[in-house]
C-alpha positions in Angstrom: -45.1 -35.9 -98.7 -48.0 -37.1 -96.6 -46.1 -40.2 -95.7 -42.9 -38.4 -94.6 -42.3 -38.5 -90.8 -39.9 -36.1 -89.1 -37.7 -37.5 -86.4 -36.7 -35.2 -83.5 -33.1 -34.2 -83.6 -31.2 -35.6 -80.5 -30.1 -33.0 -78.0 -26.4 -32.5 -77.5 -25.1 -32.6 -73.9 -23.4 -29.3 -72.9 -20.4 -30.4 -70.9 -19.5 -26.8 -70.1 -22.8 -26.2 -68.4 -22.5 -29.5 -66.4 -19.1 -28.4 -65.1 -20.4 -25.0 -64.0 -23.4 -26.6 -62.3 -21.2 -29.0 -60.4 -18.8 -26.3 -59.3 -21.8 -24.2 -58.1 -23.0 -27.2 -56.0 -19.5 -27.6 -54.5 -19.4 -23.9 -53.6 -22.8 -24.0 -52.0 -22.0 -27.1 -50.0 -18.7 -25.6 -48.8 -20.5 -22.5 -47.7 -23.0 -24.5 -45.8 -20.1 -26.5 -44.1 -18.4 -23.2 -43.1 -21.6 -21.7 -41.7 -22.2 -24.8 -39.7 -18.6 -24.7 -38.3 -18.8 -21.0 -37.5 -22.1 -21.4 -35.6 -20.8 -24.4 -33.7 -17.6 -22.7 -32.6 -19.4 -19.4 -31.9 -21.8 -21.1 -29.5 -19.2 -23.5 -28.0 -15.6 -22.2 -28.2 -14.4 -25.4 -26.5 -16.0 -27.6 -29.3 -13.6 -30.3 -30.7 -14.2 -28.6 -34.1 -12.4 -25.5 -33.0 -8.8 -25.7 -34.2 -7.8 -22.8 -31.8 -9.7 -23.5 -28.5 -9.4 -20.8 -25.8 -6.7 -21.3 -23.1 -8.0 -22.7 -19.8 -8.4 -20.0 -17.1 -6.0 -20.6 -14.2 -7.7 -21.5 -10.9 -7.3 -18.9 -8.2 -6.9 -20.1 -4.7 -7.7 -17.8 -1.8 -4.9 -17.6 0.7 -5.8 -17.5 4.3 -5.1 -14.1 5.9 -2.8 -14.4 9.0 -4.3 -13.3 12.2 -2.4 -11.7 15.0 -2.1 -13.8 18.1 -1.4 -12.6 21.6 1.5 -14.3 23.4 0.2 -15.4 26.8 2.8 -16.0 29.5 2.2 -19.3 31.3 0.5 -19.0 34.7 2.5 -19.6 37.8 1.6 -22.7 39.7 1.1 -20.7 43.0 -1.2 -18.1 41.5 -4.9 -18.1 42.3 -7.6 -15.8 41.0 -9.5 -15.6 44.3 -7.2 -13.1 46.1 -9.1 -10.6 48.2 -6.3 -8.3 49.3 -7.5 -4.7 49.5 -4.2 -2.9 49.9 -4.2 0.8 49.1 -2.4 1.8 45.9 1.1 3.0 46.5 2.3 6.2 44.9 5.9 6.5 43.9 7.7 9.3 42.1 9.8 8.0 39.2 13.5 7.9 39.8 15.6 10.5 38.1 16.2 9.9 34.4 19.4 8.5 32.8 20.5 9.8 29.4 21.0 7.4 26.5 24.6 6.3 25.9 24.9 8.4 22.7 23.7 11.5 24.7 26.0 11.2 27.7 28.7 13.9 28.1 31.6 13.9 30.6 30.1 16.8 32.4 26.8 15.0 33.1 26.3 13.2 36.4 23.0 11.3 36.9 21.5 10.5 40.3 21.6 6.8 41.2 18.4 4.9 40.4 16.0 4.8 43.3 14.0 1.5 43.6 10.3 2.1 44.2 9.2 0.6 47.6 5.7 -0.7 47.8 3.5 1.3 50.1 5.8 4.4 50.2 6.1 7.5 48.0 9.4 8.9 46.9 9.7 12.3 45.1 12.9 13.4 43.4 13.6 16.3 41.1 14.9 15.7 37.6 16.4 18.0 35.0 14.8 16.0 32.2 12.1 17.6 29.9 9.5 15.4 31.5 8.8 13.6 34.8 6.9 10.5 35.7 4.7 9.4 38.6 4.1 5.7 39.3 1.0 4.4 41.1 -0.2 0.8 41.4 -4.0 0.1 41.0 -6.3 -2.9 40.5 -7.0 -3.3 36.8 -10.7 -3.8 37.6 -10.9 -0.1 38.4 -10.6 0.6 34.7 -11.4 -2.7 33.0 -13.9 -4.5 35.2 -14.4 -7.2 32.6 -10.8 -8.4 32.9 -11.2 -9.4 36.5 -7.7 -10.4 37.7 -6.7 -11.9 34.4 -4.6 -8.9 33.3 -1.2 -7.2 33.8 -0.2 -4.0 32.1 1.0 -0.4 32.2 -1.2 2.6 31.4 -1.4 6.3 32.0 -1.5 9.7 30.3 0.8 12.5 29.1 0.3 16.1 30.4 1.9 19.1 28.7 3.6 22.1 30.4 0.3 23.9 30.4 -1.4 21.2 32.4 -3.5 20.0 29.4 -3.4 16.5 27.7 -0.5 16.2 25.3 -1.3 13.8 22.5 0.9 11.9 20.0 3.8 11.4 22.4 5.5 8.0 22.1 5.7 5.6 25.1 8.4 2.9 24.7 8.8 -0.1 27.0 11.5 -2.8 27.2 13.3 -5.2 29.4 12.2 -8.7 30.5 9.3 -10.2 32.4 9.3 -13.7 33.8 12.6 -14.3 31.8 11.0 -13.3 28.5 12.0 -10.2 26.5 9.5 -7.3 26.3 9.5 -4.6 23.5 6.3 -2.5 23.3 5.3 0.9 21.9 2.2 3.0 22.4 1.0 6.4 21.1 -0.7 8.7 23.6 -4.0 9.4 21.7 -6.6 8.1 24.2 -8.0 5.8 21.5 -9.8 2.4 22.2 -9.3 1.0 25.7 -6.8 3.7 26.4 -9.7 6.2 26.3 -10.3 5.3 30.0 -7.1 7.2 30.8 -8.0 10.5 29.1 -7.5 12.2 25.7 -3.8 11.6 25.9 -4.1 8.1 27.5 -2.1 5.0 26.5 -2.1 1.3 27.5 0.4 -1.5 27.2 -0.7 -5.1 28.0 2.1 -7.3 29.5 0.4 -10.6 30.4 -3.0 -12.3 31.1 -2.4 -12.5 34.9 -0.3 -10.7 37.5 3.4 -11.5 37.6 5.9 -10.2 40.1 9.2 -8.6 38.8 11.8 -6.3 40.3 13.4 -3.6 38.2 13.5 -5.8 35.0 11.1 -3.6 33.1 11.7 0.0 32.0 9.6 2.7 30.3 10.6 5.9 28.5 8.7 8.9 27.0 9.6 10.1 23.6 8.2 13.1 21.7 6.4 12.9 18.3 9.9 13.0 16.6 11.2 10.1 18.7 13.4 12.4 20.8 13.8 11.1 24.4 12.0 13.2 27.0 13.0 10.9 29.9 15.6 8.3 30.6 14.7 4.6 31.0 12.6 4.5 34.2 12.7 1.0 35.8 9.7 -0.2 37.8 8.4 -3.3 39.6 5.3 -5.4 39.0 3.4 -7.4 41.7 1.6 -10.8 41.8 -1.4 -9.1 43.2 -4.9 -8.5 41.9 -4.9 -5.1 43.5 -1.6 -3.9 41.9 -1.7 -5.5 38.5 -2.2 -2.1 36.8 1.0 0.0 36.8 -0.2 3.6 36.3 2.6 5.8 35.0 1.7 9.4 34.2 4.2 11.6 32.4 4.3 15.4 32.7 6.3 17.8 30.5 8.3 20.1 32.6 9.8 22.2 29.8 
């Protein structure tokens, strides 16, 4: 018995355990790969590893806002800004009004239009709900900064009680120097029109004096666009002392 030597029994390989260990390693490796991909895509969505990259954001272009431009009528070759005429402003009562075509009835007879004469005053009665008075001034009396580089029409609207009447509409049309004119103003005395009172208005025609004869007309409408006068035609002068046509309207009824 003393000479008997026991030999260790060889271990048997457990194939089942090897398979499970291998599968465990595969799962752990796969999880590591997924965690790596998740972190990469999370921090950089545009990474090549992202199978669904975000759509590119469209580029926005800012459009340029159009700005209003003032149409300036070319200066006549004979005009000069150094005129020193000091003529007194002429005062002319507006000619009688003429009803619009759609308001004319067979029984209505209007008085022929009277052309204002420079330096004289003409006063005529009118059955219209409002009357107008035209006076020519130098624009520098109200806008000294404009010098003689200005031509326009301005004035105010007075109610039947003698107080300023606001929110009446002043419409102007016709032609000046062969070009069509279509302007509107609201008698509110706002902005530069404040120089003509709480119910003042102002319409700019050109950047320098231009002479015209009965090619321009003006008309007063109420705040519902109902005519209060007919179309009143007036002249303009190529003179630095008469480049502001002052037309004051007064409600008569």
